[in-house]
N, C-alpha and C positions, 0 to 999 in steps of 0.2 A: 393478476398475480396468482401463482399457484398456491394451494393450501397444503402442500406436501408436508410441512412441519406440523400441521394440525391433525394428521392422520391418527385415529384412535390407538393404533398399535404402538405409537411412539410415546404416548403420555406416561405410561407406567415405567418403561426403562429410562425415560428422561429424569425421573426422580432421583436416580442413583448414578446417572452417567457422570464419568470423570472428565468428560470433554470440558475444557475451560469455559465455553459460553454458558453451559448449564450450571457450573459452579458459581459463575457471576450472577446468573439469573436467579439462583436460589436465594441470594441476598435480598432481592426485591420481593420474593415470595415471603420471606421472613418479615420484611418491613410491612407488607400489606397482605396478610394471610387471606383476607376476603376480598382482595382488590382494593383499589384506591377509593376513599370515602366519596359517596355520592355518585359512584360509577364513572368518575372522571378518568380519562385515559392516563395511563402511566407514561410519564414524559422522559424521553431520552434526549440528551443534547450532545452535540459536538461543536467545538469552537474552531474558528479559522481567523487568523490575523492576516488580512490582505495587503500587508506591506511588501509581500513578495509573491511570486507566482506559486500556485498550488504545486505540491510535489507528492511523491509516493507516501510520505508520512501523513499528509493531509487526507489522502484517499484511505489510507490504512485505518485511520481513526474512525471514519464513517463506516467503513466495512466492518470492522470489529464490533463497533457499537450496534450495528444492525444485526450481527450474529447473536449478540446477547439479547437483543430485542426479540428476535424470532425464537430463541431458546426459552425466553420468559413466556411467550405465547404458547409454546408447546407444553410447558409445565402447567400452565393454568387452563389449558383447553381453549385458549383464544380470548383472554382478557384484552380489552381495548388498549392500544398503545399509540404513541406519536413519536416522531423523531424530528427534532429541530436542528438544522445546520445553521449555527449562529455566526455571523461575520462581524468581527470587532472593527468595523470600518469607520467608526467615529474617532478611532485612535489617532494621535498625532504622529506624523512620519518622523522617526528619530534619526534614520540614516538612509542613504541612497543605496538600494540593492545593487550588487555587482552585475546582475544578469538581465538588466533592462536597458533600453536605449534612452537617449536624452537625459543623461544624468545631471548635466549642468542645469537644465530646466527644473528638474526635481529639487535640486539643491536650493533653488530660490524659494521653494515652498516648504522647507523643513519646519516642522512644528505644527503645521496645519492638519486638520482632520483629513484622512485619506480620501474622503468623498469630496473634499474641497480642493483637491490637487488635480491639475490636468492630466489626462491619460498620456503617458510618454509614447504609447503605441499609436496614438491618434485615432482610436476607434470608438471610444466610449466617452461619456460625459465626465468621467473622473478616473483616476488611477484605481481606486477601489472598485468602481463599476466594472472596469476591465478584468481585474483579478477575480472578482465575484463571478463574472460571466464564465471565466475559464474553469472555476470550481464547479459551477452548476452544469456546464457542458460535460465535464468528465463524469460527475455523479449521475447525470441523466444517461450517459452512454452505458453505464453499468447497471442501469435499471433500479437504482435505489429509490425507495419510497421515503421522501423527506419533505419538510417544509423549510424553505430558506427564509431566514429572518435577518434583517439588516439592523445593526446597532444604531446607525444614523437615523433610520426611519423611526425606530422606537423612541429615541431621544427627542427628535424634532416634532413628532406627532403628539407628544405629551403622554404617550403610553407608559413611560417610566416616571411621570411626574410624582405620583403618590410615593413610589419607591424612593425617589430622590429626597423628598421631604422627610421620609423616614430616616434616610442616611444623615440628614442634617440634625434631626432630633437625637441621633446616637453618635454624633460627631466625636464627642469626647471618649465614648466607649471604644470607638474604632481607633482613635489615637492611642488609647491605653494598650490596645492589642498590637498596633504596628510599630510605635516608636521604639520599644525595646529591641526590635529586630533590625533596626537601621543604624548605619554609621552616623556619627555625630553631625557631620556636615550635611548629610541627607536629611536627618531628623529636623535640622534647623529650618528647612523650607517645606517639609512634608505637609501635605493636606490631603484628606480623602477625596476632596472635590477639586477638579481641574477646570477652572472657568475658561471659556472660549473668549478671548479678547475681542471686545466690540470694535477695537481700533485696528488690530492687525489680523484678526482671524486665527491667531495661533492658540493652540491649547496650552495654557500657561501652567508652569510648575512654580506656584508662588504660595506663601502662607495665606490662608483664608479665614476670615472671621464670620461666624454665623450671626446674621442680623435678625432674621425672622424665619425660623424653620418652617412654620406652617404656610408662609408665603413664598418660600423657596428663595429668600434673599440672603446674599452674602456680600462682604466687602473685601477688597484687596487692592494692591497697588498695581497699576497698569501704566507703563511708560511715565513713571514719576508722579502719577496722580492717583489718589485713593478714590475708588468708585464703589457704589452699591449696585449690585448686579443680580438679576434673576438667573438661577441655574436651570429653570424649567424650559421646556420647549426647545431644547438644543442649545441652551446657553452655557452648558458645561458638560464635561465628561468626567466620570469617576476614575480614580487611580485603578489600574487594572485588577488588582487583588480585591479591591472594594467592589469594582464593577462586576467581577466574577460572582462574588457573594450576593450582591444585589440582584443579579440576573437569576441565580438559583432560587431566590425567595420570590421575586416578582413573577417569574414564569412558572414556578412550582416544579423545578427540575428534580427528577427522582434518580437519574443515573447519568453519570458522565465520567469517562475514563480520560487519563492524561499521562504524559510521559514522565519518566523518572526525574527529569530535570526540574519538574514543577512540584516535586514532593513537598518541599517546605511551603511553597505558595499555597498548595492545597490545604495545608494545616491552618495557615493564617486566614484564608478565605472561609474555611469551615467555622472558625471562631467568630468571624465577622457575621456570617450568616446567622449564627445563633444569637448574636447581639441584636440583629435586626428582627428577631422573632421567628426565624426560619430554621431549616435543618439542612446540613450538608448532604448532597446526594450520595448514593452508593457509587462505587466505581472501582476500576482496575487501574493500577499504576504500572504502565508497560515500559519495557526497555526501549532504547532508541535504536533506529537503524544507523549503521555506520557505513562510511565509504570504504574503499579498498585499503585506505591508509589507516583505518580504525578511528577516523574522526566523525563526530556527529554530523548528520546531514542537515544542511541549513537552507531555508528558502532564499536568503539573501546571497549566500555564497554560490548557490546553484551547484554544489558538489554532489557526489553520489550519482544515482541513476534517475533520470526523469521518467515520468509515466510514458511519455511519447517514445523514449528510447526502448523501454521494456516492450512496448507493444509493436515496435518495429521488428523485434527479434523473437518474441514469444507471444503466447495467447493471453487474452484477458483473464481466462480462468486460472492460468498458471500464476499470474500476478496476485490474484486473490488467494490462491493456495499458499503462496509464499508468505503473504501477510498473516494468514491464519496461524501458521506454525509458531509455537512457543513464544507467546507475547511477552513473557517475563524474562526472556533471554535476548541479549544484544546480538544482532545479526548483521553481518557485512552484506551490503546491497551493492553489487557491481555487476557488470555485464556477464562475468563468468558464471553466475548462479542461475542464469536464465534457462539454459538447456536442461539442467538437472531438475529445475522446478517444473518444466513442461512435462518431462517424462515421469516424474513422481506423481504429478497430478493425474496423468493418463493411467498410470498403474493403479492408483487408488480408485479411480473411477471404474476401471474394469472389474475391480473386486466388489463394488457396491451392490449390484443387483442380487447377488447370491447371499449377502450377509444377513444375519439375524438383526432385528430392530435395534438391540443394544449396541451391536457392532456398527451399524449404520450411523448411529448418533456419535460414535467416536471417530468416524471416517471424515477427514477434513472436507471431502467433496460435498458431503451433506450440507455443511455450513456455507460453503462457497456458493452453492446454487440456491439454497433457501434464502440467503441474503440478497440474491439478485432476483428473487421472485420466480425461480425456475424449478422444474423437475430436474433430477440428475439424468443426463443423457444416457441411454442404454447402448449407444453405438460404440464399438471398439475399433480403433484404427489398426490397419494391417501392418504398419511399421512404427517404430519409435522415433522420436525426434533425433535422438543420438544417431540412429542408423541413417536417417534422412540426411543429417549433416555430413556423415561420412560419404554417402552416395554423391551428394552435391560436391563435396571436396575433391573426390577422385575424378568427377566429370569435368571439373575446372570452373573457374570463376566466370567464364564466358558461356557456360551451358545455359540454354533457354529453359523456361518452364515447360514448354511443350516437349522438349527432349527428356526432361525428368519424368514427365507423365508417361512417355513412351517406354522408358525403362521400367517404371513401376507396373505398367500394363502387361509386360512380358512375364512378370513373376507373381503378380497379385490379380486374381480373377476379378474382372469387372472394375479394375482401377481406373477411374476417370474423375474429373472435377465434379460432375453431376452426382455421382454415387457417393463421393467422399468430399463434400464441400469444406469440412473442417480440415482435412488433410491438404486441400488446395491452399487454404490460408497458411497452413504450417509450412508448405513449400516456399511461399513468399518469405516467411520468417527465416527459413533455413538459407535461402539464397542471399538474403541481406546479411545474416550472421556470417556466412562463409565469406562473402565479399569483403566485409569490414574487419573481421577478426581472425578468420581461419586462413584464407588464401595467402595473406601477406606473411604468415609465419610457417607455412608448409615447406619442408625441405627434406626430401627423401635421401637417405644415406645409402651407401653401398653395403651389401651384406659382407660379413667378415667371418673367418674361421668356419665353425660347424654350421653357421647360418646358411652358407652356400649350399651344402649338401641337403640341409633340411628343406630349403626352398625347392630344390630340384626334386626331392621326394614328394613334396606337396604337389608340384606340377604334374608329376607322373600319375599320382593317385587321382587328381582331378580329371586328367585326360581319359581315365577309364570310366568316369561317371557319366550317366545320362544328363542331358541339359536341364532336366527338371528334378534333379536330385534334391532330397529333402534337406533342410537346414541342419536337422539333428544328425543325419548321416555324415554330412560334411564336417560338422563340429567334432564328431568322433574321430574322423581321420586326422584332423588338426591335432587333437589330443594325442593320438597314437604317435605321430611324428615328434611332437614335443617331448614325449616320455622316452623316446628311443635314446638310450645312453650313447649310441654311436655319434649323436649330434652334439653332445657335450653341454646341454642346458642344465644348469643347477636346479631349475624348477620351471614349471609351465609359464610362470609370470615372465621369465626372461625370453621364452619363445614368443609369447604374445607381443611383448615389447618390440622384439625384432621384426615381427610381421607389421606392426603399426608403423615403425620407423622406416622400414625399407619399401613397403607397399603404399602406405597412406601419407607418410611424411609428418606424422605426429607421434607424440610419446604415449598417447592413450587412444583407445578406439572401441569399436563395437564388438559384440560376440561374432567371431569370424565366420562361423557357420551361417548365421543369419545374413551377414554382409555378402558373403560369396553367393548365396542363393539369390539374393536381391540383385547384386551387381552382374551376376552371370558367370558361369564357369569359364567361358571363352575370354571374357573381359578380364577376369582375375588372372588367367594364365598369361594374358598380355602384360598385366602389371608385373607378374613374376619375371617374365622374359626381359622387361625393361630394367628391373632391379638387377638381374644377373648380368645384363649387358653393361 
């Protein structure tokens, strides 16, 4: 892992940086001015409920938490830290997700711990093991430094036994916190402890009486019989708000962020943590990702955009860049945001090398790459993603990657996959995006009115240019024609829209000078001829 974030030149500007990871990290500096007592690492935690497949929201939480972790290390000059990715896989399955196979099989196991339910995909020993593996594979792909912790393993190994006994000792304190927040019918059966039935294996939602807190014994009714049962060694699971608080105290968690939908839960869990003798961690309450309909993205619904879909059409770095931006603002996450995120990331990355240290810390690409244990790449791509999409669009959905590289090679010196491996990957993304979303919607219209004369004028001016004319020179010609009152455009925007709609078949497009220089003057004249014909 690179130590870019620990460079001495960054520590002083980090103290006053307004970038949100540093604002969050300063909360921890205030909590531990001299580091955590005894030199123990400061512990960051993220939570995952494996009742559904990991999605961008899951990844987003690990990424953002890692950004705060690295910011804290920058502020402190490298104080030791850890990140735990905690899977709540002891939880009982409450409903069958919409986006997994073998729903009828899963329905037969409702209520059982997720690690006790067969994998509907038929690959792992349980449903939870499958989803945990999916999470870890993605986090590993992005190079995150984390420790995976399974709730089931902690409960069954006895690692949580002392914490569970502590919960039983404070059972009434917890009830006093929780019962006023519940509806009457829910309060009637509420218990901080959810015993696992020795008969059915189901995580039971039943009233529980504490028999012996120090021995971990409780009693409850199971299938018509009152039994005494040990909650230790995996014999029970805690209600999740209680579980959350117990985990904070048992593991010594110092920082955990969570979504706005869990604001009230965070308040209750903080009170419970205090009752258990611990302290609520610092953290950020972030806004949720929304789908294109403005609805919250859900693991079980599978709505919104999956990580796999994003990576089919955009780069890994662009996904992290999108996640970094404005965590306290709700953002729509759909396929249409991918190209913009790719180009904004590349633009910010291009500016990074020449920036002063304080500006670097405010540049999203610093946090994107530091979170992945990387230096910020210095390479600048010769074309934008938007321009690449337009090139692929006019070449047609059946254009091959080799043809695209041949085009690029004519106008970009030394353009090949070996020289620009990142651009090579981006061509794959652009071809997929064009095939799936652009090509089906392209429809070139005939030019009308003054557009005809304007296109003829553009053709004549291009004919007089050398094949290697500069993009800026071409752009100036385009401007001149659009400003010519004889063509009747109310503003340049109308002229550009006419170019996009008649030549490219879309309502928006690239900087025309850059596009024509890349696509070629002869090829552009051919497009104009087709439009006029």
